[in-house]
Residue, then its C-alpha position, 0 to 999 in steps of 0.5 A: m470698246k463700249l458703244v454710246m448708242t442706246f440699247t433701243n437704238r441699237f435694236m433699230a439699227a439692227g434690225l431686230g425690231a421696235l416693238y418697245l419704243a413707245g412705251p407699250a410693249y407686247s403686240q398692243q393689238e393682242k388682247g390689249r395688253d402691254l408691258v406696263q400690265f406685265k411688269k405690274a404682275a411681275y411686281t406682284i409676284d416678286k412681292h410675295v417672293a419677298t414675303l416668303y424670304k421674310r417668312k423664312k428670315l432670309k435676305v432676298p438674293k442678289v441678281v445675276d450679272d448681265a452675261t449670266f442674265l443674258r445667256r439664261s434667258f435666251l437659253l430658256a426663251a428661245g432654246r439657244i445661245p445668242t448670236l454674236e450680234e445679239a450678244r454684243m447688243f446686249l453686253e456693249i450697251e448701257d441701258t437700265n431698261k435693257r433686261e426688260m427689253l431683252a425679255g420683250y425682244l425673245m418673247s415678241k411675236k416676230n422672234d421665232g426661237y419661242r416658237s421652236t423651243m415651245v414645239n419641243w416642250v409640248s412635243d415631248l408632253l404629247r409624245l408627239t412623233d412623225n409616224f403612228d404605229n400605222g401610217q404617217a402623223a404629219p397633220y397631227v406635227e403640223f397642227v402642234h407647229n401652228a398652235m405654237k406658232d399662233n400662240m393658241s390659248w392652252d385652254q383652246f389647244a387642250k379643248r382641240l385635242i380632247g374634243s376631236k373627232g373626224s379624219g385627221w387629213d380634214d383641213n386644220n383637223g390634225a388635232v384627231g392625232y391626239f387620240i390616234r397616237d394611243k390607238g387601241m389604248p384609250l384607257d392609257n390615253l385617258s391616264n395620259t390626259m389626266r396627267i397632262f392637263t390636271g396633274e392626277r396620276m390615275e395609272c394605278a386606278q385602272c386596275h385597282d384602288s390606288p393605295f398612293n392617292k384618292w382615286e379608286r377604280m370606279d373613278f377611273y372608269e366613269l372618266a373613261a366612259f367620256t372618250n369610250g368608243q373611239g372607232e374608225i370612220n367607215r372601216g366596214p367596206w375596207n374590212s371585207v376587201w382586206r379579208e378578201v385580200r388576205d384570204a386569197k393570199e394576195e397582200r404583196t400584190e399591187f392591189g393588195r399593198l394599196v388596200d393596205w396603205l389606205g388602211d394605214n394612211v386613211h382609216y387609221f387617221t380617223l376618229a367616229g362619233g364624239g364619245k360614248g359617254r358610257i362604258k362597261l366595267p371590266s370583267d374582273y371588276q372586284y369592288k362592291d360599287g359595281d358588277p363585272g360588265e355592268m354599263i356605267g355612265g360617265k362622271t367627273h370628280f371635281g371642278k363643276r362636275i358633269r355626267s353622262s347617261d349609262r343608258r344610251d350612247d352619247e355623241t357629244a361626250r368628249d366635247d363635254f368632257a373637253k369643256w369640263m377640262v378647260g372650265e373655270n371651275n377646274v382649277n387643276f387645269t390652270s394650277v398645272i399649266v401655271n406649275r409647268m410654265w414656272k418650272r420651264i422659266m425658273g428651274k423648278g416647279i412650285y410643286e414638284p413633280v410638276d404633274d402631281y397636283k397639290a392644292a394652293d393651300k398645300t404649297i409653300t406660298p398659298d397666296l402666290m399660287d392663288y395669284l398665278i392661278r387668276l393671272m393665267r386664267d383671268d388676266l392672261q386667258y391662257d396665253l402662255r407666251a404673255f404668262q412666260h414674259v411676265l416670268l422673265l421680268t421678275r426679280n425672282f428669274q434673275f436671282e442668284a443661287n443662295p446656298e444659305a437659302f437652300e439650308a434655311g429650306m427655301p425651295q429652288a423655285f425661288n432661289g434662283r436657277q441652279i446649274e444644270r447641263m442644257s437639254a438635248e435641244q439646247v446643245w443642238d440648236s446652240l451648235i447650230t447657232l455657232t454653225a449657221g448664225n441665227p438659226d431662226q433664219l434657217p429654212k422651216r419645216k414644211f408640210s404637204n397635203t399631197v399623196y405620198y405612196g411607196g416613197k414617191a410623190v404621187l398623183v401630183g397635181q390630180k389629187t391631195m390626201s384630203q381629196l383621197s381621204r374624203e373620197v374613200l371614207a364616203i364608200e359604203k360597199p365593198g364592191e364600190y372599194k375595190s373598184y375605187v382601189n383599182q382606178l387609183l391603182s391605174d391612176i398612180k401608175s399613169g399619173n407621175g410623169s405629168a407632175s411638173k418639176k416644182d410639183m415634185m419638189a413641193m411634194r417631197s416636204l410631206g411629213r419629211p424631217g426638214p432641210a436634207s442637210g439637217m441644218a435646222r433647229a431641232s424643232e424642224l428635224s424628224a421626231p423622235a431623232p434617230n439613234g446615233h444623232l447628237l440629239r440622242m446622244f444628249g438625252s433627247s425623249d424617244r417619245d415613248l413616255i411623257d416628258s422622258s428626255t434626260r440630261e444625264p452624262n454619258m461618254s459618247q457626249v464626251l466623244s461628240i464634243m472632242n472630235g465628233h459632231v462639234e468638230k465637223m460642225v463648228v471648229s473644223n468649219k472655216s466658214s461657220a458663224a462662230y468665226k465671223a468674231l474673227e471678222a468683226g475684230t480688228t485686233d486679237r484682243d477683240k477677236v478673242r473677246f468676240l469668240y468669247y461672246s459667240i460661244l460663252s456669251r460674255s467677255p474673258t476675264d483679265d486673267e483669261m485674256t492675259i493668258l491667251m494673249r501670252d500663250v494662245i493667240d498668235g494670230s493664226q487661224e489654227s490658234y483661234q480654232n484651238l481656242t474654239s474648241a477649247l470654249i465649246a469643250t467647257h462645262e460653261f458652254i454646256f451648262v445653264q446657270 
């Protein structure tokens, strides 16, 4: 039976927020924006799309039903299916504004689902891992998590990464990890930077003029000059001490292991200087515009162009490069993030691939692209949460797929989301939802600044990693370095017993993959997930390449659904949240309906209910377990429409 309560009142009764009661919607204190502005922007987008349909002489598609909208919205904006309570709240209430209210609920600052799914997205983009080739990357991971939690604007995020320098262990300086991730490969790092933030594919130009686009080898090195000179802070004393250790073949002594650890966990996680702004052409440089080994200065090639001198090292080159990257004249930067966000919500970018920049006048909808760029840059100031909120309010987001439109050449970006399998993270987080209820209420990953050595918490209450890093990096002479290591070794040996139980428990979270049970959202687990984990079975990224996740099917996925993780986590787990549906219903028909709400986010059809009541459900726990197993094994559960 449908409830008579209004959607807003039900929101209040469920304790899920009163963000939209009085009209202003989106955390009004944030830059003075509200729902009215978002709806106006969404309407403008839809007008441009309608113009495109008119030009193609096609009817604008119908919108999807409530159940499809509900599931689509949750999976895209929160990275999971709705809980039983959230599904009932939406499906059983009659309110003409409930779709825009749902969008507001999902994009509310209080809803942690957005943060979690954005952590997954940006981590794949940056190839974020828990550890570098040498040493731990916890402060870098923490920086990304906090940036998504605080909704850091995309331009500020890019500036923090590209302009970073110093020690990664300094307070709030984890962004240094962006360059440490590609330690020893500064040219590859530049290629990744240009691809991620400007949509320019420059990999080929590292070695030769690109045959596929406008980039020449000289162009590449002029850009590489800005980030050239990625040394480590005060590595000299360490090098001298390590050379003595190695020459004496004492690498495996207590002293040698600690020196090695300091190199990997302190010096490795540092970035000296601010970028030279100049670079030598390689010895095999083959073109007439430069000589092998010639020193050249930095130069940008679009936007408001900047240069660096080729006659002296610069200390602000990376910072200058970062400012150029996010400058208002660099339309590439805005266009690419607009296109990436459009693909996140609509399923396909306005141009594809999303990281292969096209000027607005080269797209199928130049006026719309120009408008979206202005919206992102000028009106929303690179607020990705606000931009996606606007897209969720559009009719374009609600479109049903229309085969006739495809036949007439209408791009998928404007023709409704096509059916596709959930991402690995969506699968995992949805199963966690069925197991534990709202996964956003589960423990979050924690980061610690305590020293973790030899697999144990050490110096707890005595010295943090930040303090240790500052002390080590201040040492200027090899002799002083040796004395420091000996004293540190002595402190480690004698200090463990003095730590309180509380301190030791807090320490165990350093760079660790979240709750020991693994019952947490994908964003809170180790990255990349280990081989054999359900996330890897369903194609999560190994974080070696940009956006390298896959949705390709394989047999291990089928086996996992039939009798693996799903059986253990949900079907045979009598305390799983999915079975809360049985407690919520007073009749077998109610219980079946609520189980459908929990798993498929819809009511059963009349035919489905008739068959189930006649042939499957007999009131026993086993019959409901069989139904649960069957529903999770359907294509409808594993696919996003």
